[in-house]
C-alpha positions as CSV (number, residue, x, y, z in Angstrom):
1,M,-10.4,25.4,-9.3
2,N,-6.8,24.2,-9.1
3,N,-4.2,27.0,-9.7
4,Y,-1.1,25.1,-8.6
5,T,-0.7,21.9,-10.6
6,P,-0.2,22.8,-14.3
7,I,-1.4,21.0,-17.4
8,L,1.6,19.4,-19.2
9,E,1.3,17.9,-22.6
10,N,2.9,16.9,-25.9
11,N,1.7,15.0,-28.9
12,Y,1.5,11.7,-26.9
13,V,0.3,12.5,-23.4
14,K,-1.6,15.0,-21.3
15,L,-1.0,15.4,-17.6
16,A,-3.8,17.4,-16.0
17,P,-4.4,18.1,-12.3
18,L,-5.8,15.0,-10.5
19,T,-8.9,16.1,-8.6
20,L,-11.9,14.7,-6.8
21,S,-13.9,15.4,-9.9
22,N,-11.8,13.3,-12.3
23,Y,-10.2,10.5,-10.3
24,H,-13.1,8.2,-11.0
25,F,-11.7,7.8,-14.6
26,L,-8.9,5.8,-13.0
27,L,-10.9,3.3,-10.9
28,H,-10.9,0.6,-13.5
29,I,-7.1,0.8,-13.7
30,A,-6.6,1.1,-9.9
31,V,-8.3,-2.2,-9.3
32,E,-5.9,-4.1,-11.5
33,E,-4.3,-6.9,-9.3
34,K,-0.8,-6.1,-8.0
35,L,-0.7,-2.8,-10.0
36,V,1.1,-1.1,-7.1
37,Q,2.7,-4.1,-5.4
38,Y,5.9,-2.2,-4.7
39,S,4.2,0.8,-3.3
40,P,2.8,1.6,0.2
41,S,-0.2,3.2,-1.4
42,D,-3.7,1.6,-1.4
43,I,-5.7,2.3,-4.5
44,A,-7.5,-1.0,-5.0
45,T,-11.1,0.1,-4.1
46,A,-13.1,3.2,-4.9
47,E,-12.9,4.3,-1.3
48,A,-9.1,3.7,-1.1
49,L,-8.6,5.6,-4.3
50,R,-10.6,8.6,-3.1
51,K,-8.6,8.7,0.1
52,Y,-5.3,8.5,-1.9
53,V,-6.5,11.5,-4.0
54,E,-7.5,13.4,-0.9
55,Q,-4.1,12.8,0.6
56,A,-2.4,14.0,-2.6
57,L,-4.6,17.1,-2.6
58,E,-3.7,17.9,1.0
59,K,-0.1,17.9,0.1
60,E,-0.8,20.1,-3.0
61,S,-2.7,22.6,-0.7
62,V,0.6,23.2,1.2
63,C,2.7,23.3,-1.9
64,L,4.4,19.9,-1.2
65,G,3.0,18.0,-4.1
66,M,1.4,18.2,-7.6
67,P,-0.8,15.2,-8.5
68,F,-1.6,14.5,-12.1
69,I,-4.0,12.3,-14.0
70,I,-2.4,10.7,-17.1
71,Y,-4.3,10.8,-20.5
72,D,-2.9,8.8,-23.3
73,K,-3.6,10.7,-26.5
74,N,-2.9,7.7,-28.8
75,S,-5.6,5.4,-27.3
76,K,-7.7,8.4,-26.1
77,K,-7.9,6.8,-22.6
78,Y,-7.0,7.7,-19.1
79,A,-3.9,5.7,-18.2
80,G,-3.0,6.3,-14.6
81,S,-1.5,8.9,-12.2
82,T,1.8,10.4,-11.2
83,Q,3.0,13.1,-8.8
84,F,5.6,15.7,-8.0
85,M,6.2,15.0,-4.4
86,N,8.3,16.3,-1.5
87,I,8.7,19.6,-3.2
88,D,11.5,21.5,-1.5
89,K,11.5,25.0,-3.0
90,K,14.4,26.3,-0.8
91,N,16.8,23.6,-2.0
92,K,15.3,23.3,-5.5
93,V,14.8,19.5,-5.2
94,L,11.6,17.4,-5.8
95,E,10.7,13.8,-6.3
96,I,8.7,12.2,-9.1
97,G,6.8,9.3,-7.7
98,S,3.5,7.6,-7.0
99,T,3.4,6.7,-10.7
100,W,1.1,3.9,-11.7
101,I,-0.2,3.2,-15.2
102,G,-2.5,0.5,-16.4
103,R,-1.1,-2.7,-17.8
104,E,-2.3,-2.0,-21.3
105,F,-0.1,1.1,-21.3
106,Q,3.0,-0.5,-19.9
107,G,5.8,-1.0,-22.4
108,T,4.2,1.5,-24.9
109,G,6.6,4.3,-24.2
110,L,3.9,6.3,-22.4
111,N,5.8,6.3,-19.1
112,G,8.9,7.8,-20.8
113,Q,6.8,10.5,-22.3
114,V,5.3,11.3,-18.9
115,K,8.6,11.4,-17.1
116,G,10.1,13.5,-20.0
117,L,7.3,16.2,-19.6
118,M,7.8,16.2,-15.9
119,L,11.6,16.5,-16.0
120,Q,11.3,19.3,-18.6
121,Y,8.8,21.2,-16.4
122,A,10.8,20.6,-13.1
123,F,14.1,21.8,-14.6
124,N,12.9,24.5,-17.1
125,G,9.6,25.6,-15.7
126,M,10.1,25.4,-12.0
127,M,13.9,26.0,-12.3
128,F,14.7,23.2,-9.9
129,E,18.2,21.7,-9.8
130,K,17.5,18.1,-8.9
131,V,14.8,15.5,-9.4
132,E,14.7,12.3,-7.3
133,F,13.0,9.0,-7.7
134,R,12.5,6.4,-4.9
135,I,11.9,2.8,-6.1
136,D,11.6,-0.6,-4.4
137,E,14.8,-2.4,-4.8
138,R,12.9,-5.4,-6.3
139,N,11.2,-3.3,-9.0
140,V,13.7,-3.9,-11.7
141,R,11.4,-2.6,-14.5
142,S,11.0,0.8,-12.8
143,R,14.7,1.1,-11.9
144,K,15.7,0.4,-15.5
145,A,13.2,3.0,-16.7
146,V,14.7,5.8,-14.6
147,E,18.2,4.8,-15.4
148,K,17.3,5.1,-19.1
149,L,16.2,8.7,-18.4
150,G,19.7,9.3,-17.0
151,A,19.0,9.0,-13.2
152,K,21.9,7.8,-11.1
153,L,21.6,5.4,-8.2
154,E,22.6,7.5,-5.1
155,G,22.0,4.9,-2.4
156,I,19.7,2.4,-0.9
157,L,17.6,3.0,2.2
158,R,17.4,-0.3,3.9
159,K,14.1,-1.6,5.2
160,N,12.6,1.9,5.4
161,I,9.0,1.5,4.2
162,Y,6.2,-1.0,5.0
163,L,4.1,-2.1,2.1
164,L,0.5,-3.1,2.2
165,D,1.3,-6.8,2.6
166,G,3.5,-6.1,5.6
167,Y,6.8,-6.5,3.7
168,K,9.4,-3.8,4.7
169,R,11.2,-2.8,1.5
170,N,14.6,-1.4,0.7
171,T,14.3,1.8,-1.3
172,C,16.7,2.7,-4.1
173,C,17.2,6.5,-4.3
174,Y,18.0,7.8,-7.8
175,G,18.6,11.4,-8.9
176,I,19.1,13.5,-12.0
177,L,20.8,16.9,-11.8
178,K,19.6,19.7,-14.1
179,E,23.0,19.7,-15.9
180,E,22.7,16.0,-16.6
181,W,19.2,16.4,-18.1
182,C,19.8,19.4,-20.4
């Protein structure tokens, strides 16, 4: 049983620990074409998705990550996944990333609800001082979404990550400080 990743929820969404016993609820979403086109993660097959979950659970086991499965309470359906990543307890900084939600949930406000819950928990539950986001420079939709939350562009890492198609992306680094969120 998972004792590290909490359950976070409000009236719209429930974030529960992503596990090897529930990830199969996401397979029909993970296979959507180009769902993670800006990410280095491969989730497009059952085997790839299982490996993705296993890697997330390895990071969780050493307290460097918390993977979640996203459940949309309005539609009563599983919608995708997200993670707290690169958890740095000493410096009280973590990253919210590896977020992907099915196309039917995009533009519904669900992602904002997910990020709001995660920011609230990071700042008020974990008592962290900064949350970061790393986004492909070309992913304008995701960049606008984190800017809407109050994240500030702190810099761009040039050609730092290879994507599955061999493209080497530029990564925009955003951050929100606790005093900017509260």
